[in-house]
Chimera marker file (.cmm) of the C-alpha trace (Angstrom):
<marker_set name="trace">
<marker id="1" x="32.355" y="-19.577" z="12.210" r="1" g="1" b="0" radius="0.5"/>
<marker id="2" x="29.415" y="-17.176" z="11.930" r="1" g="1" b="0" radius="0.5"/>
<marker id="3" x="25.927" y="-18.572" z="12.545" r="1" g="1" b="0" radius="0.5"/>
<marker id="4" x="24.035" y="-17.003" z="9.621" r="1" g="1" b="0" radius="0.5"/>
<marker id="5" x="20.750" y="-18.574" z="10.816" r="1" g="1" b="0" radius="0.5"/>
<marker id="6" x="20.626" y="-16.315" z="13.883" r="1" g="1" b="0" radius="0.5"/>
<marker id="7" x="21.134" y="-13.275" z="11.653" r="1" g="1" b="0" radius="0.5"/>
<marker id="8" x="18.335" y="-14.439" z="9.369" r="1" g="1" b="0" radius="0.5"/>
<marker id="9" x="15.947" y="-14.684" z="12.337" r="1" g="1" b="0" radius="0.5"/>
<marker id="10" x="16.815" y="-11.158" z="13.471" r="1" g="1" b="0" radius="0.5"/>
<marker id="11" x="16.458" y="-9.854" z="9.913" r="1" g="1" b="0" radius="0.5"/>
<marker id="12" x="12.992" y="-11.432" z="9.693" r="1" g="1" b="0" radius="0.5"/>
<marker id="13" x="11.927" y="-9.581" z="12.847" r="1" g="1" b="0" radius="0.5"/>
<marker id="14" x="13.251" y="-6.314" z="11.443" r="1" g="1" b="0" radius="0.5"/>
<marker id="15" x="11.468" y="-6.917" z="8.123" r="1" g="1" b="0" radius="0.5"/>
<marker id="16" x="8.197" y="-7.413" z="9.968" r="1" g="1" b="0" radius="0.5"/>
<marker id="17" x="8.705" y="-4.098" z="11.783" r="1" g="1" b="0" radius="0.5"/>
<marker id="18" x="9.796" y="-2.261" z="8.624" r="1" g="1" b="0" radius="0.5"/>
<marker id="19" x="6.219" y="-1.631" z="7.477" r="1" g="1" b="0" radius="0.5"/>
<marker id="20" x="4.737" y="1.574" z="8.981" r="1" g="1" b="0" radius="0.5"/>
<marker id="21" x="1.328" y="0.015" z="9.700" r="1" g="1" b="0" radius="0.5"/>
<marker id="22" x="2.872" y="-2.972" z="11.462" r="1" g="1" b="0" radius="0.5"/>
<marker id="23" x="5.174" y="-0.705" z="13.453" r="1" g="1" b="0" radius="0.5"/>
<marker id="24" x="2.165" y="1.385" z="14.471" r="1" g="1" b="0" radius="0.5"/>
<marker id="25" x="0.199" y="-1.732" z="15.451" r="1" g="1" b="0" radius="0.5"/>
<marker id="26" x="3.063" y="-3.074" z="17.557" r="1" g="1" b="0" radius="0.5"/>
<marker id="27" x="3.537" y="0.285" z="19.262" r="1" g="1" b="0" radius="0.5"/>
<marker id="28" x="-0.166" y="0.513" z="20.045" r="1" g="1" b="0" radius="0.5"/>
<marker id="29" x="-0.297" y="-3.046" z="21.354" r="1" g="1" b="0" radius="0.5"/>
<marker id="30" x="2.655" y="-2.320" z="23.626" r="1" g="1" b="0" radius="0.5"/>
<marker id="31" x="0.427" y="0.270" z="25.315" r="1" g="1" b="0" radius="0.5"/>
<marker id="32" x="-2.779" y="-1.801" z="25.470" r="1" g="1" b="0" radius="0.5"/>
<marker id="33" x="-4.159" y="-5.095" z="24.269" r="1" g="1" b="0" radius="0.5"/>
<marker id="34" x="-6.629" y="-4.520" z="21.477" r="1" g="1" b="0" radius="0.5"/>
<marker id="35" x="-9.001" y="-6.293" z="19.092" r="1" g="1" b="0" radius="0.5"/>
<marker id="36" x="-9.215" y="-5.910" z="15.320" r="1" g="1" b="0" radius="0.5"/>
<marker id="37" x="-12.300" y="-3.668" z="15.432" r="1" g="1" b="0" radius="0.5"/>
<marker id="38" x="-10.578" y="-1.100" z="17.658" r="1" g="1" b="0" radius="0.5"/>
<marker id="39" x="-7.440" y="-1.195" z="15.508" r="1" g="1" b="0" radius="0.5"/>
<marker id="40" x="-9.507" y="-0.724" z="12.355" r="1" g="1" b="0" radius="0.5"/>
<marker id="41" x="-11.159" y="2.356" z="13.846" r="1" g="1" b="0" radius="0.5"/>
<marker id="42" x="-7.918" y="3.792" z="15.239" r="1" g="1" b="0" radius="0.5"/>
<marker id="43" x="-5.920" y="3.237" z="12.046" r="1" g="1" b="0" radius="0.5"/>
<marker id="44" x="-8.835" y="4.197" z="9.776" r="1" g="1" b="0" radius="0.5"/>
<marker id="45" x="-8.134" y="1.175" z="7.576" r="1" g="1" b="0" radius="0.5"/>
<marker id="46" x="-10.251" y="-1.689" z="6.291" r="1" g="1" b="0" radius="0.5"/>
<marker id="47" x="-10.436" y="-4.763" z="8.502" r="1" g="1" b="0" radius="0.5"/>
<marker id="48" x="-8.887" y="-6.883" z="5.753" r="1" g="1" b="0" radius="0.5"/>
<marker id="49" x="-5.767" y="-4.683" z="5.726" r="1" g="1" b="0" radius="0.5"/>
<marker id="50" x="-5.397" y="-4.746" z="9.505" r="1" g="1" b="0" radius="0.5"/>
<marker id="51" x="-5.993" y="-8.509" z="9.606" r="1" g="1" b="0" radius="0.5"/>
<marker id="52" x="-3.348" y="-9.068" z="6.933" r="1" g="1" b="0" radius="0.5"/>
<marker id="53" x="-0.782" y="-7.072" z="8.933" r="1" g="1" b="0" radius="0.5"/>
<marker id="54" x="-1.718" y="-8.919" z="12.131" r="1" g="1" b="0" radius="0.5"/>
<marker id="55" x="-1.186" y="-12.219" z="10.323" r="1" g="1" b="0" radius="0.5"/>
<marker id="56" x="2.356" y="-11.233" z="9.407" r="1" g="1" b="0" radius="0.5"/>
<marker id="57" x="3.131" y="-10.152" z="12.966" r="1" g="1" b="0" radius="0.5"/>
<marker id="58" x="1.630" y="-13.390" z="14.331" r="1" g="1" b="0" radius="0.5"/>
<marker id="59" x="3.614" y="-15.550" z="11.907" r="1" g="1" b="0" radius="0.5"/>
<marker id="60" x="6.866" y="-13.976" z="13.130" r="1" g="1" b="0" radius="0.5"/>
<marker id="61" x="5.979" y="-14.579" z="16.795" r="1" g="1" b="0" radius="0.5"/>
<marker id="62" x="5.737" y="-10.865" z="17.549" r="1" g="1" b="0" radius="0.5"/>
<marker id="63" x="2.114" y="-10.833" z="18.695" r="1" g="1" b="0" radius="0.5"/>
<marker id="64" x="-0.346" y="-13.368" z="20.015" r="1" g="1" b="0" radius="0.5"/>
<marker id="65" x="-4.126" y="-13.324" z="20.103" r="1" g="1" b="0" radius="0.5"/>
<marker id="66" x="-6.248" y="-14.359" z="23.081" r="1" g="1" b="0" radius="0.5"/>
<marker id="67" x="-9.935" y="-15.071" z="22.696" r="1" g="1" b="0" radius="0.5"/>
<marker id="68" x="-12.157" y="-12.974" z="24.959" r="1" g="1" b="0" radius="0.5"/>
<marker id="69" x="-15.744" y="-13.918" z="24.324" r="1" g="1" b="0" radius="0.5"/>
<marker id="70" x="-16.439" y="-13.420" z="20.635" r="1" g="1" b="0" radius="0.5"/>
<marker id="71" x="-13.348" y="-11.283" z="20.011" r="1" g="1" b="0" radius="0.5"/>
<marker id="72" x="-9.622" y="-11.883" z="19.877" r="1" g="1" b="0" radius="0.5"/>
<marker id="73" x="-7.429" y="-9.403" z="21.746" r="1" g="1" b="0" radius="0.5"/>
<marker id="74" x="-3.850" y="-9.078" z="20.581" r="1" g="1" b="0" radius="0.5"/>
<marker id="75" x="-0.716" y="-8.348" z="22.592" r="1" g="1" b="0" radius="0.5"/>
<marker id="76" x="3.011" y="-8.101" z="21.908" r="1" g="1" b="0" radius="0.5"/>
<marker id="77" x="4.750" y="-11.205" z="23.261" r="1" g="1" b="0" radius="0.5"/>
<marker id="78" x="8.283" y="-10.782" z="21.889" r="1" g="1" b="0" radius="0.5"/>
<marker id="79" x="10.469" y="-8.935" z="24.389" r="1" g="1" b="0" radius="0.5"/>
<marker id="80" x="13.185" y="-8.206" z="21.809" r="1" g="1" b="0" radius="0.5"/>
<marker id="81" x="10.638" y="-6.456" z="19.613" r="1" g="1" b="0" radius="0.5"/>
<marker id="82" x="9.409" y="-4.419" z="22.580" r="1" g="1" b="0" radius="0.5"/>
<marker id="83" x="12.973" y="-3.244" z="23.200" r="1" g="1" b="0" radius="0.5"/>
<marker id="84" x="13.573" y="-2.426" z="19.529" r="1" g="1" b="0" radius="0.5"/>
<marker id="85" x="10.350" y="-0.444" z="19.157" r="1" g="1" b="0" radius="0.5"/>
<marker id="86" x="10.939" y="1.422" z="22.422" r="1" g="1" b="0" radius="0.5"/>
<marker id="87" x="14.467" y="2.293" z="21.332" r="1" g="1" b="0" radius="0.5"/>
<marker id="88" x="13.325" y="3.534" z="17.924" r="1" g="1" b="0" radius="0.5"/>
<marker id="89" x="10.447" y="5.616" z="19.234" r="1" g="1" b="0" radius="0.5"/>
<marker id="90" x="12.294" y="6.973" z="22.280" r="1" g="1" b="0" radius="0.5"/>
<marker id="91" x="15.130" y="8.159" z="20.036" r="1" g="1" b="0" radius="0.5"/>
<marker id="92" x="12.633" y="9.735" z="17.645" r="1" g="1" b="0" radius="0.5"/>
<marker id="93" x="11.011" y="11.624" z="20.503" r="1" g="1" b="0" radius="0.5"/>
<marker id="94" x="14.380" y="12.758" z="21.849" r="1" g="1" b="0" radius="0.5"/>
<marker id="95" x="15.411" y="13.953" z="18.377" r="1" g="1" b="0" radius="0.5"/>
<marker id="96" x="12.164" y="15.900" z="17.913" r="1" g="1" b="0" radius="0.5"/>
<marker id="97" x="12.546" y="17.542" z="21.333" r="1" g="1" b="0" radius="0.5"/>
<marker id="98" x="16.130" y="18.592" z="20.550" r="1" g="1" b="0" radius="0.5"/>
<marker id="99" x="15.026" y="20.186" z="17.277" r="1" g="1" b="0" radius="0.5"/>
<marker id="100" x="12.312" y="22.178" z="19.061" r="1" g="1" b="0" radius="0.5"/>
<marker id="101" x="14.835" y="23.455" z="21.615" r="1" g="1" b="0" radius="0.5"/>
<marker id="102" x="17.133" y="24.852" z="18.908" r="1" g="1" b="0" radius="0.5"/>
<link id1="1" id2="2" r="1" g="1" b="0" radius="0.2"/>
<link id1="2" id2="3" r="1" g="1" b="0" radius="0.2"/>
<link id1="3" id2="4" r="1" g="1" b="0" radius="0.2"/>
<link id1="4" id2="5" r="1" g="1" b="0" radius="0.2"/>
<link id1="5" id2="6" r="1" g="1" b="0" radius="0.2"/>
<link id1="6" id2="7" r="1" g="1" b="0" radius="0.2"/>
<link id1="7" id2="8" r="1" g="1" b="0" radius="0.2"/>
<link id1="8" id2="9" r="1" g="1" b="0" radius="0.2"/>
<link id1="9" id2="10" r="1" g="1" b="0" radius="0.2"/>
<link id1="10" id2="11" r="1" g="1" b="0" radius="0.2"/>
<link id1="11" id2="12" r="1" g="1" b="0" radius="0.2"/>
<link id1="12" id2="13" r="1" g="1" b="0" radius="0.2"/>
<link id1="13" id2="14" r="1" g="1" b="0" radius="0.2"/>
<link id1="14" id2="15" r="1" g="1" b="0" radius="0.2"/>
<link id1="15" id2="16" r="1" g="1" b="0" radius="0.2"/>
<link id1="16" id2="17" r="1" g="1" b="0" radius="0.2"/>
<link id1="17" id2="18" r="1" g="1" b="0" radius="0.2"/>
<link id1="18" id2="19" r="1" g="1" b="0" radius="0.2"/>
<link id1="19" id2="20" r="1" g="1" b="0" radius="0.2"/>
<link id1="20" id2="21" r="1" g="1" b="0" radius="0.2"/>
<link id1="21" id2="22" r="1" g="1" b="0" radius="0.2"/>
<link id1="22" id2="23" r="1" g="1" b="0" radius="0.2"/>
<link id1="23" id2="24" r="1" g="1" b="0" radius="0.2"/>
<link id1="24" id2="25" r="1" g="1" b="0" radius="0.2"/>
<link id1="25" id2="26" r="1" g="1" b="0" radius="0.2"/>
<link id1="26" id2="27" r="1" g="1" b="0" radius="0.2"/>
<link id1="27" id2="28" r="1" g="1" b="0" radius="0.2"/>
<link id1="28" id2="29" r="1" g="1" b="0" radius="0.2"/>
<link id1="29" id2="30" r="1" g="1" b="0" radius="0.2"/>
<link id1="30" id2="31" r="1" g="1" b="0" radius="0.2"/>
<link id1="31" id2="32" r="1" g="1" b="0" radius="0.2"/>
<link id1="32" id2="33" r="1" g="1" b="0" radius="0.2"/>
<link id1="33" id2="34" r="1" g="1" b="0" radius="0.2"/>
<link id1="34" id2="35" r="1" g="1" b="0" radius="0.2"/>
<link id1="35" id2="36" r="1" g="1" b="0" radius="0.2"/>
<link id1="36" id2="37" r="1" g="1" b="0" radius="0.2"/>
<link id1="37" id2="38" r="1" g="1" b="0" radius="0.2"/>
<link id1="38" id2="39" r="1" g="1" b="0" radius="0.2"/>
<link id1="39" id2="40" r="1" g="1" b="0" radius="0.2"/>
<link id1="40" id2="41" r="1" g="1" b="0" radius="0.2"/>
<link id1="41" id2="42" r="1" g="1" b="0" radius="0.2"/>
<link id1="42" id2="43" r="1" g="1" b="0" radius="0.2"/>
<link id1="43" id2="44" r="1" g="1" b="0" radius="0.2"/>
<link id1="44" id2="45" r="1" g="1" b="0" radius="0.2"/>
<link id1="45" id2="46" r="1" g="1" b="0" radius="0.2"/>
<link id1="46" id2="47" r="1" g="1" b="0" radius="0.2"/>
<link id1="47" id2="48" r="1" g="1" b="0" radius="0.2"/>
<link id1="48" id2="49" r="1" g="1" b="0" radius="0.2"/>
<link id1="49" id2="50" r="1" g="1" b="0" radius="0.2"/>
<link id1="50" id2="51" r="1" g="1" b="0" radius="0.2"/>
<link id1="51" id2="52" r="1" g="1" b="0" radius="0.2"/>
<link id1="52" id2="53" r="1" g="1" b="0" radius="0.2"/>
<link id1="53" id2="54" r="1" g="1" b="0" radius="0.2"/>
<link id1="54" id2="55" r="1" g="1" b="0" radius="0.2"/>
<link id1="55" id2="56" r="1" g="1" b="0" radius="0.2"/>
<link id1="56" id2="57" r="1" g="1" b="0" radius="0.2"/>
<link id1="57" id2="58" r="1" g="1" b="0" radius="0.2"/>
<link id1="58" id2="59" r="1" g="1" b="0" radius="0.2"/>
<link id1="59" id2="60" r="1" g="1" b="0" radius="0.2"/>
<link id1="60" id2="61" r="1" g="1" b="0" radius="0.2"/>
<link id1="61" id2="62" r="1" g="1" b="0" radius="0.2"/>
<link id1="62" id2="63" r="1" g="1" b="0" radius="0.2"/>
<link id1="63" id2="64" r="1" g="1" b="0" radius="0.2"/>
<link id1="64" id2="65" r="1" g="1" b="0" radius="0.2"/>
<link id1="65" id2="66" r="1" g="1" b="0" radius="0.2"/>
<link id1="66" id2="67" r="1" g="1" b="0" radius="0.2"/>
<link id1="67" id2="68" r="1" g="1" b="0" radius="0.2"/>
<link id1="68" id2="69" r="1" g="1" b="0" radius="0.2"/>
<link id1="69" id2="70" r="1" g="1" b="0" radius="0.2"/>
<link id1="70" id2="71" r="1" g="1" b="0" radius="0.2"/>
<link id1="71" id2="72" r="1" g="1" b="0" radius="0.2"/>
<link id1="72" id2="73" r="1" g="1" b="0" radius="0.2"/>
<link id1="73" id2="74" r="1" g="1" b="0" radius="0.2"/>
<link id1="74" id2="75" r="1" g="1" b="0" radius="0.2"/>
<link id1="75" id2="76" r="1" g="1" b="0" radius="0.2"/>
<link id1="76" id2="77" r="1" g="1" b="0" radius="0.2"/>
<link id1="77" id2="78" r="1" g="1" b="0" radius="0.2"/>
<link id1="78" id2="79" r="1" g="1" b="0" radius="0.2"/>
<link id1="79" id2="80" r="1" g="1" b="0" radius="0.2"/>
<link id1="80" id2="81" r="1" g="1" b="0" radius="0.2"/>
<link id1="81" id2="82" r="1" g="1" b="0" radius="0.2"/>
<link id1="82" id2="83" r="1" g="1" b="0" radius="0.2"/>
<link id1="83" id2="84" r="1" g="1" b="0" radius="0.2"/>
<link id1="84" id2="85" r="1" g="1" b="0" radius="0.2"/>
<link id1="85" id2="86" r="1" g="1" b="0" radius="0.2"/>
<link id1="86" id2="87" r="1" g="1" b="0" radius="0.2"/>
<link id1="87" id2="88" r="1" g="1" b="0" radius="0.2"/>
<link id1="88" id2="89" r="1" g="1" b="0" radius="0.2"/>
<link id1="89" id2="90" r="1" g="1" b="0" radius="0.2"/>
<link id1="90" id2="91" r="1" g="1" b="0" radius="0.2"/>
<link id1="91" id2="92" r="1" g="1" b="0" radius="0.2"/>
<link id1="92" id2="93" r="1" g="1" b="0" radius="0.2"/>
<link id1="93" id2="94" r="1" g="1" b="0" radius="0.2"/>
<link id1="94" id2="95" r="1" g="1" b="0" radius="0.2"/>
<link id1="95" id2="96" r="1" g="1" b="0" radius="0.2"/>
<link id1="96" id2="97" r="1" g="1" b="0" radius="0.2"/>
<link id1="97" id2="98" r="1" g="1" b="0" radius="0.2"/>
<link id1="98" id2="99" r="1" g="1" b="0" radius="0.2"/>
<link id1="99" id2="100" r="1" g="1" b="0" radius="0.2"/>
<link id1="100" id2="101" r="1" g="1" b="0" radius="0.2"/>
<link id1="101" id2="102" r="1" g="1" b="0" radius="0.2"/>
</marker_set>
């Protein structure tokens, strides 16, 4: 018998990554921990928008925030998500390089 619950959990992770801003945030956080102010500047978006996207990622267990003084720095804590994002972006880079070679 198929365990649909495990598929639902994976689908929820993929849904969270399906938004371009959230995918960008996760990719950036895989490189470096960051606070909301830096993300707001980098993404050129209002803090409310960035905070909303962070809330979704937090609720799915993809990122976690750690208080550092008066700020909260975020990091990616889900290893499956790290693998998925790396796979997606590595393939995109490989595809772009192949097109340039032709």
